[in-house]
C-alpha positions, -999 to 999 in steps of 0.1 A, spaced: -559 932 431 -582 924 460 -611 924 436 -593 899 414 -587 875 443 -623 877 455 -635 872 420 -613 841 415 -623 826 448 -660 832 439 -656 816 404 -635 787 418 -662 780 445 -690 782 419 -671 759 396 -664 734 424 -701 734 433 -710 729 396 -686 700 393 -699 683 424 -735 686 411 -724 671 377 -707 642 395 -737 635 416 -760 637 386 -737 614 366 -737 589 395 -775 589 397 -778 585 360 -754 556 358 -772 539 388 -806 543 370 -792 528 338 -776 499 357 -802 490 383 -835 506 371 -856 535 383 -871 517 413 -839 504 429 -812 530 420 -814 549 453 -802 519 472 -770 518 451 -764 556 450 -765 558 488 -746 526 495 -712 541 491 -704 538 528 -720 570 539 -747 551 557 -738 533 589 -746 496 590 -775 488 612 -768 451 615 -761 437 649 -761 402 662 -793 393 680 -791 369 709 -821 356 728 -802 359 760 -795 396 755 -763 416 753 -730 403 767 -720 424 797 -698 427 827 -715 435 860 -698 435 895 -669 414 881 -691 388 866 -698 381 829 -733 375 818 -762 388 797 -782 420 800 -818 420 787 -846 444 795 -824 462 820 -819 429 840 -786 411 843 -782 373 845 -747 359 853 -733 329 834 
């Protein structure tokens, strides 16, 4: 009985891995068909797994609070408003 459980767990795990691989391959294949060979990687990886690297750039620096005053921090220097 123990052998049967171990065998079923093993086959279930192997089947799950096989299904995941097939899903990944199908996703890549559909992206290639839709966007072309050179650009498909951007669309395969853009499902939210990557963090967005966009941030608002301001010439004054980053908005900060220092010693009870609001201002901007740039190059490790603080300038109050």
